C-alpha positions in Angstrom: 9.6 6.0 22.1 8.3 2.8 20.5 5.8 0.7 22.3 7.9 -2.3 23.4 7.4 -4.9 26.1 10.0 -4.7 28.9 10.3 -8.5 28.9 10.1 -10.8 25.9 6.6 -12.1 25.0 7.3 -15.2 22.9 5.0 -16.2 20.1 5.4 -18.6 17.1 5.9 -17.6 13.5 5.1 -20.4 11.1 4.2 -20.8 7.4 0.6 -21.0 8.6 1.0 -17.8 10.6 2.3 -15.9 7.6 -0.3 -17.4 5.2 -3.1 -16.6 7.6 -2.4 -12.9 7.1 -0.9 -13.0 3.6 -3.6 -15.0 1.7 -6.6 -12.8 2.7 -4.6 -9.6 2.1 -3.3 -10.9 -1.3 -6.9 -11.3 -2.3 -7.8 -7.9 -0.9 -4.9 -6.1 -2.6 -5.7 -7.7 -5.9 -9.0 -5.7 -5.9 -7.0 -2.5 -6.3 -5.3 -3.3 -9.6 -8.5 -5.1 -10.8 -10.3 -1.8 -10.4 -7.7 0.0 -12.5 -7.6 -2.8 -15.0 -11.4 -2.7 -15.4 -11.3 1.1 -15.8 -8.6 0.8 -18.5 -10.5 -2.1 -20.2 -13.9 -0.2 -20.2 -12.4 3.0 -21.5 -10.2 0.9 -23.9 -13.3 -0.5 -25.6 -14.1 3.1 -26.8 -11.0 2.7 -29.0 -9.5 6.2 -28.3 -5.9 6.2 -27.2 -6.3 9.8 -25.8 -9.1 8.6 -23.4 -6.9 5.6 -22.3 -4.0 7.9 -21.7 -6.2 10.2 -19.7 -7.3 7.4 -17.4 -3.6 6.4 -17.0 -2.5 9.9 -16.1 -5.5 10.5 -13.8 -4.9 7.3 -12.0 -1.2 8.2 -11.7 -2.1 11.4 -10.0 -4.3 9.6 -7.5 -1.6 7.0 -7.0 0.8 9.9 -6.3 -1.6 11.3 -3.7 -2.5 7.9 -2.3 1.0 6.5 -2.1 2.4 9.8 -0.5 -0.3 9.4 2.2 -0.1 5.7 2.4 1.6 6.0 5.8 -2.0 6.3 7.2 -2.2 2.6 6.3 1.3 1.3 6.7 2.4 3.5 9.6 -0.8 2.7 11.5 -0.3 -1.0 10.9 3.3 -0.9 12.3 2.4 1.1 15.4 -0.7 -1.0 16.2 1.2 -4.2 15.7 3.8 -3.1 18.2 1.1 -2.0 20.7 -0.4 -5.5 20.2 2.9 -7.2 20.9 3.3 -5.1 24.1 -0.4 -5.8 25.0 -1.1 -2.1 25.2 -4.9 -1.8 24.4 -5.1 1.9 25.0 -2.3 2.6 22.5 -4.0 0.4 19.9 -7.1 2.5 19.9 -5.3 5.9 20.2 -3.3 5.2 17.0 -6.6 4.8 15.1 -8.1 8.0 16.3 -5.0 10.0 15.4 -4.8 8.4 12.0 -8.5 9.2 11.3 -8.1 12.8 12.3 -5.1 13.2 10.0 -7.0 11.5 7.2 -9.9 14.0 7.5 -7.7 17.1 7.5 -5.5 15.9 4.6 -8.5 14.8 2.5 -10.2 18.2 2.8 -7.0 20.0 2.0 -6.6 18.0 -1.2 -10.2 18.8 -2.3 -9.6 22.5 -1.7 -6.4 22.5 -3.6 -7.6 20.4 -6.5 -7.3 23.0 -9.3 -3.7 24.2 -8.8 -2.7 20.6 -8.1 -4.1 19.3 -11.4 -2.6 22.3 -13.3 0.9 21.6 -11.9 0.6 17.9 -12.7 -0.4 18.4 -16.3 2.4 20.9 -16.7 4.9 18.4 -15.4 3.5 15.5 -17.5 3.2 17.5 -20.8 0.4 15.3 -22.4 -1.3 16.2 -25.7 -4.3 18.6 -25.5 -6.8 15.7 -26.0 -5.3 13.7 -23.1 -5.1 16.8 -20.9 -8.8 17.6 -21.5 -10.0 14.1 -20.7 -7.7 14.0 -17.6 -9.4 17.1 -16.2 -12.8 15.5 -16.6 -11.6 12.4 -14.7 -9.8 14.2 -11.9 -12.4 16.9 -11.1 -14.9 14.1 -10.2 -12.6 11.5 -8.6 -10.9 14.0 -6.3 -13.9 14.0 -4.0 -13.1 10.4 -3.1 -9.8 11.4 -1.4 -11.1 12.1 2.1 -13.1 8.9 2.0 -10.1 6.9 0.7 -7.8 8.2 3.4 -10.3 7.3 6.1 -10.3 3.8 4.7 -6.5 3.7 4.8 -6.6 4.4 8.5 -9.2 1.8 9.3 -7.5 -0.8 7.1 -4.2 -0.1 8.8 -5.7 -0.5 12.2 -7.3 -3.8 11.4 -4.1 -5.2 9.8 -2.1 -4.1 12.8 -4.4 -6.3 14.9 -3.9 -9.2 12.5 -7.6 -9.0 11.4 -6.8 -9.6 7.7 -10.1 -11.3 6.9 -12.0 -8.2 7.9 -9.6 -6.2 5.8 -10.3 -8.5 2.9 -14.0 -8.0 3.3 -13.7 -4.2 3.1 -11.4 -4.3 0.0 -13.8 -6.7 -1.8 -16.7 -4.3 -1.1 -14.6 -1.5 -2.7 -13.8 -3.6 -5.7 -17.3 -4.9 -6.3 -19.0 -1.5 -6.0 -16.3 0.3 -8.1 -16.3 -2.3 -10.9 -20.0 -2.6 -11.1 -20.6 1.2 -11.1 -17.8 1.8 -13.6 -19.2 -0.6 -16.2 -22.7 0.8 -15.7 -21.7 4.5 -15.9 -19.3 4.2 -18.8 -20.8 1.5 -21.0 -24.4 1.8 -19.9 -24.9 5.5 -19.3 -22.2 6.7 -21.6 -20.5 9.0 -19.1 -17.0 8.3 -20.3 -14.0 9.0 -18.0 -16.2 11.0 -15.6 -18.3 7.9 -15.1 -15.2 5.8 -14.2 -14.2 8.5 -11.7 -17.7 8.7 -10.1 -17.6 5.0 -9.6 -14.5 5.4 -7.5 -16.2 8.0 -5.3 -19.2 5.8 -4.7 -17.0 2.8 -3.8 -14.9 4.6 -1.2 -18.1 6.1 0.4 -19.7 2.6 0.8 -16.5 1.1 2.2 -16.0 3.9 4.7 -19.5 3.5 6.0 -19.0 -0.2 6.4 -15.6 0.3 8.0 -17.1 2.6 10.6 -19.5 -0.1 11.6 -16.6 -2.6 11.9 -14.6 -0.2 14.1 -17.6 0.6 16.3 -18.2 -3.1 17.0 -14.5 -3.8 17.6 -14.1 -1.0 20.1 -17.3 -1.9 21.8 -18.1 0.2 24.8 -14.6 1.7 25.2 -15.0 5.4 26.0 -14.1 7.7 23.1 -11.0 9.8 23.9 -11.3 13.6 24.1 -9.8 15.6 21.2 -7.2 16.9 23.6 -6.0 13.3 24.3 -5.8 12.5 20.6 -3.8 15.7 20.0 -1.6 15.1 23.1 1.8 16.4 22.0 4.1 13.4 22.7 1.7 10.8 21.3 0.7 12.7 18.2 4.3 13.8 17.3 5.5 10.2 17.9 3.0 9.1 15.2 4.2 11.9 12.8 7.9 11.2 13.5 7.4 7.5 12.6 5.6 8.3 9.4 7.7 11.3 8.3 10.3 9.1 6.6 7.7 6.8 5.2 6.2 9.8 3.6 9.5 10.9 2.1 10.1 7.3 0.9 6.7 7.2 -0.7 7.1 10.5 -2.4 10.4 9.3 -4.0 8.7 6.1 -5.0 5.7 7.6 -6.8 7.9 10.4 -8.1 10.1 7.9 -9.9 7.0 6.2 -11.4 5.6 9.6 -12.4 8.8 10.4 -14.1 8.7 7.0 -15.9 5.2 7.9 -17.2 6.2 11.5 -18.1 9.1 10.2 -20.3 6.7 7.7 -21.9 4.3 10.5 -22.6 7.0 12.4 -24.5 7.4 9.3 -26.8 3.7 9.9 -27.9 0.2 8.9 -26.9 0.6 5.3 -28.2 3.7 4.6 -26.1 2.1 6.3 -23.1 -0.9 4.0 -23.4 1.3 0.9 -24.0 3.4 1.7 -20.9 0.2 2.2 -18.9 -1.1 -1.2 -19.9 2.2 -2.9 -19.1 2.5 -1.2 -15.7 -0.6 -3.2 -14.8 1.5 -6.3 -15.1 3.8 -4.9 -12.5 0.9 -3.7 -10.3 -0.8 -7.0 -10.5 2.3 -8.8 -9.5 3.0 -6.2 -6.8 -0.4 -6.7 -5.2 0.2 -10.4 -5.0 3.5 -9.6 -3.1 1.8 -6.9 -1.0 -0.2 -9.5 0.8 3.0 -11.2 1.9 4.5 -7.8 2.7 1.5 -7.0 5.0 2.1 -10.3 6.9 5.8 -9.4 7.3 4.7 -5.9 8.5 2.3 -7.2 11.1 4.6 -9.9 12.4 7.8 -7.8 12.4 5.9 -5.1 14.3 4.5 -7.6 16.8 8.0 -9.0 17.3 9.5 -5.6 18.1 6.6 -4.8 20.4 7.0 -8.2 22.1 10.8 -7.8 22.2 11.2 -11.3 20.8 14.0 -11.6 18.3 13.4 -15.3 17.2 10.0 -14.4 15.8 11.5 -11.5 13.9 14.2 -13.6 12.3 11.7 -16.3 11.4 9.5 -13.7 9.8 12.4 -12.4 7.6 13.4 -15.8 6.5 9.9 -17.1 5.6 9.0 -13.9 3.8 12.1 -13.9 1.6 11.8 -17.6 0.6 8.0 -17.4 -0.1 8.3 -14.1 -1.8 11.0 -15.1 -4.3 9.1 -18.3 -5.2 5.9 -16.4 -5.7 7.5 -13.7 -7.8 9.2 -16.2 -10.1 5.8 -17.8 -10.7 4.2 -14.4 -11.5 7.0 -13.5 -14.0 6.6 -16.8 -15.8 2.8 -16.2 -15.9 3.3 -12.7 -17.4 5.4 -14.1 -20.2 2.9 -16.9 -21.0 -0.3 -14.9 -20.8 0.9 -11.4 -21.4 -0.3 -11.2 -25.0 -3.8 -12.2 -24.1 -3.7 -9.7 -21.2 -2.8 -6.9 -23.5 -5.5 -7.8 -26.0 -8.1 -7.8 -23.3 -7.3 -4.3 -22.2 -7.4 -2.4 -25.5 -8.8 -2.7 -29.0 -6.4 -0.3 -30.5 -4.1 -2.1 -32.9 -1.3 0.4 -32.5 -1.3 0.2 -28.6 -1.5 -3.6 -28.8 1.6 -3.8 -31.1 3.6 -1.4 -29.0 2.7 -3.2 -25.8 4.0 -6.5 -27.1 7.4 -4.9 -28.0 8.0 -4.1 -24.3 6.2 -7.1 -22.7 9.4 -8.8 -21.6 10.5 -5.9 -19.5 7.2 -5.8 -17.7 7.2 -9.6 -17.1 10.6 -9.2 -15.3 9.3 -6.7 -12.8 7.8 -9.1 -10.2 11.0 -11.2 -9.8 13.3 -8.2 -9.8 11.1 -6.2 -7.4 10.2 -9.0 -5.0 12.7 -8.1 -2.3 11.6 -4.5 -2.4 8.0 -5.4 -1.4 9.1 -7.8 1.3 11.7 -5.5 2.9 9.2 -2.6 2.9 6.9 -4.8 5.1 9.8 -5.7 7.5 11.0 -2.1 7.8 7.6 -0.5 8.2 6.5 -3.0 10.8 9.8 -2.5 12.8 9.5 1.3 12.2 13.0 1.4 10.7 11.8 4.3 8.7 15.1 6.3 8.5 17.0 3.4 6.8 14.1 2.7 4.5 14.1 6.4 3.4 17.9 6.4 2.9 17.9 3.3 0.7 15.0 4.7 -1.4 17.2 7.8 -2.1 20.1 5.5 -3.2 17.7 3.5 -5.4 16.2 6.6 -7.0 19.7 8.0 -7.8 20.4 4.6 -9.5 17.3 4.9 -11.6 18.2 8.4 -12.9 21.8 7.4 -13.6 20.6 4.5 -15.8 17.9 6.7 -17.4 20.4 9.4 -18.3 22.6 6.9 -20.2 20.1 4.2 -21.4 17.2 6.3 -22.8 19.2 8.3 -25.3 20.6 5.0 -26.6 17.7 2.6 -26.3 14.6 4.8 -26.1 11.7 3.2 -24.2 13.7 0.1 -23.7 16.2 2.1 -21.7 13.3 3.6 -19.6 12.2 0.1 -18.7 15.8 -0.9 -17.9 16.1 2.0 -15.5 12.9 0.9 -13.8 14.2 -2.6 -13.2 17.4 -1.2 -11.7 15.4 0.9 -9.4 13.3 -2.0 -8.2 16.3 -4.3 -7.7 18.4 -1.7 -5.8 15.6 -1.1 -3.3 15.3 -4.7 -2.3 18.9 -5.6 -2.1 20.1 -2.5 -0.2 17.4 -3.0 2.5 18.1 -6.7 2.8 21.8 -6.1 3.4 21.0 -3.7 6.2 18.6 -6.0 8.1 21.3 -7.8 10.4 22.7 -4.5 11.7 19.2 -3.0 12.3 18.0 -6.1 14.1 21.1 -6.0 16.4 20.4 -2.4 17.2 16.7 -3.2 18.0 16.9 -6.5 19.9 20.6 -6.6 20.9 23.1 -9.3 19.8 21.4 -12.7 19.1 22.0 -15.7 17.0 19.5 -16.3 14.2 16.8 -18.7 15.3 
């Protein structure tokens, strides 16, 4: 049962409301691709395509793990936002403790299973021996950041559910600054190579978690800490898991599709793998701009459901779509104008540079084609419409593989990028079309406000 107020609790949703959450979180989320971009740029200065490919594959594996467990962030935000809308302070705190417990257990399990996990990943990706060896060096160090990173997911999700985006921004900036500084120092200064880039990530997550614990402690004040039995209370714990189960499946399909994209690129050779990795940073950079808006949609949609107030929900959807499309068009145009300079900044390899420019147009189209997918993800996660979100992800993944099967044999890597754009577009439009019916089921019949 979702935390929902019995009577409507009105609140206003304006452009300023959306921007107040979206702008800080856009800046916060930009720190994540900037970390990856700096890692690629630092390793890229070594002029070895195999090392660049290793960072790409290693980061992809952590993206797979991170995205598959990202419900610790997104699911927590939705549940806390609904509790906030219903003015249920006890529920707000309990969601955090359950998420932190799950983060600790999942993080330790990943560390314990690190060797078979990496072996299976490399077997699936099929990289060259040089790339595989460097990927092992990267993964065996960075894997120890996983428990820390998942704990940070839970804390960030809790803060965003409460609408405290500026505090979330502060934590993300700390992660970025520590990671970037340590990466440059360990790779370029100390000469530790890919292992140095990985160690920088561990240090950054540890510093951020320590700071996040201080923030949470101050926010909760003198509230009594719940007993473990209360945290594990069957109904409450399984409610959290039920809400997040479909987000997990959706996330696995998402990162699985991107993993397949990289695996096909790897089979075209190390240079194509490296070029695709660089160009995916264009998509990621645009995506993190849009993720700030998605977070605002998530918090406001969840609060609307918890407050049982349909006008706020409808206004959230409309503003998010309009602002998101305008933002995405600007990002795509910027990618076309500045894309060549971006590629040259990330690698010194002439072969990788030339290959990247061949496919730059496809990468530049990803923000505008994928804009609705980011926005609708925020709406659906905040409203906890996880079943529909999962189902539309299945449809979109099937569309990707259908296009891949036809286009790649005919067009090669161009066909692979075409399949990715079809996947992104299908996700957004299928979810948008389902919004009116889901809103009626949640709030009851109502005219759009």
